N, C-alpha and C positions, 0 to 999 in steps of 0.2 A: 528480693528486689535486685531486677538486672540492673547492671550500670549503664547507661546512656552511652549510644557511643558520639564518639565526635569526628566529625567531617572537616577537609581539608582541600582547597579547588585551585589549582594551577591555572593562575591568572593568563598564561600564554593560550590556552587551549580549551579552559572547562571541565578537563579530565575534574572529577570528584572522588577522592578516596579515607580510608578512614586516618584519621590520625593516628601518627605513631607508625605507617608504614617506610617511609623516610625512603631514600635516594631519590633516581632521575624519575622524570613525570613517564610510565609505562605508555601514555599516547604519544606524544609528543618530544621528549624526551630531553628535554629542559632542567637544570637543577632543580632538588628539592627547596629551593631560596625563592622559588615562583610560586609555591603554596604559600593561602594564605586561610584564616579559616573563616569555614562555613558552614551553614544551617539549613537543611533540608527545608524548604518549605510544605511540602507534601508527607503525609504520615506514610510508615513503613510499608503497608497492606497495598497502598494505594502506586506509592512507586514500584515495588515489586509486581504490583500489575502490568503498569508500564515497561517495565525491563522485559515482557514476554512478548511484547513486539504484536500482538493478534494483528491488531489490526494492517497495519504495515505490511507484515508475511501477505497477508490475506487479497491485498493490495498489489505488492507485487507480483506475487503468483498469477494473481486475475489478468494483470498486467501484458503478460510475458505469453498467457494462456489466447489471450487476445491477439499477440502478436502472431502466435503460431497458426493462428485458426488463418488469418488473415492471410501468413503464407502460404499455408498447407491449399487455400483456396485460389492464391494466384497462380502457385505451382501446379497443380493440378487442370489448371488452361493448357499446361504446354506436355505435361507428361503423365500419364496413368496410375503406373507406381515406381517407385524407389526404393534398391536393393531388395527387390521383389514382393515389397509389400503394396499392399492397394490403397493410394492414398483417399479414394470416395469412403471406404472405411472409416479409416482415420477421422476425416472431415466430418461426416456424419455425428459421430463420436464426439467430436469439440463443439460442434454446432448444438448439440441436444444440451451438453454440461453447461455451458456459458452460460445461462440463465442464471441457475446457481449459484455459481461462481461470484458473477456481478451481484445475486441477493446477500450472498456470505458476507462480500466486501462491503456493502452498505453497512449491514446490520451491526459489524464490525465497527465500523467507521462510527455510525451512531453512538456506541459503548464507548469505544474511545474518545469522543469529543466530548461527550459527558464525564470521563476519567478524570479528563487532561488536562480541559480548559471549564470543565466545568458547567457548560452550557452549548447548543448548540446554534444559536440566531447569532452568530457572530458573521458579519459578511461573506466572509472565503467560506465556514462552513456553512452558511446556506445554500450559497454556491454550488459547494461540493455535492450538496442533498439534490438540487434540481437537477444536474447532470449529471448526477447517479441515477434517477430516476429516468430522465432521459435515453442514459446508457441501457437500461432493465429492459424499459418498453423497444429499445432498437434490437435490444437481442432476442425478445421472443416473438415478434414480428419475424426477426431474421430465422428462430427456429419455426414460427409456422408456413413462413413461404419455404423454406427448404423442404418441410414435410410433404407438401404441396407439389412442390414440381418435382419431385421423386425423379429426378436426370430432364426434366424437362429444360431444353436450352433460353428458353421463351424468357425464363425467369433470370436467366445470368447476370445481366446486368443489373437488375435491381438487389441481388443479394452482394455484388461486390462494392454496390454503394453501398449497403448496411453494415456489410464486414469492415469497407474502409473510416465509414460515421464511425461503429464501435472503436475503431484502435483508433480513433483521431479523441475519442471522448477519453478514454482506459489513460491514453499516454497523457491529454491534462489536465484529468484527474489526478493520476501519479505527479504531478509538476506541481498542483496545486497543494499537494500534501506536503511536496518538499519544502516549498517556500513556510509552511507551518512549523518548521520544528521549529522551534523555541529555547536555548537553553536557561529561561528563568520561568517560565510555565509549564512544569509546576515544581521545578527543582529545586528554587529556594534563593540563598541570599548569602554577599557576601558578608561577613561579621565587620565592626569596626574595632 
């Protein structure tokens, strides 16, 4: 039977390392006297999944993708191409894949919420679910309108509004996610 690894945590920054690694804290540089014994609250498999950061990566990519879509849209109002590349085709592709990326961010968010917090009905998580659904619907409407407009400038204002709303919602969802970062759940506790 394998010996269970013991851990210690830096009281200054929260960095967790196996006991015996010694030396200064790899995260903040304080002396090893800042470390105290630590016990993980989550199982090894749960911690391993959380370290993959599937949802944060999916969300950061989606926020960036939404921002680039907005940038392309508003840039296209002034120029048709950039460095010889036609922007309209890129924008069409961006808008086409936006609902898929938002849906993947939502699905990974539900999985992450269940694994990280063991529930998804907390006020912040519920708010993220509702806003995520609004963002998904916004992106689907944007895609439908974009397909129907086919270059007709009479829909330009509505598209601009929908892209702006999508960017604001995606950014706010990211901000809520940053607020949910908690070193206690499901990390563990300092041992007495």
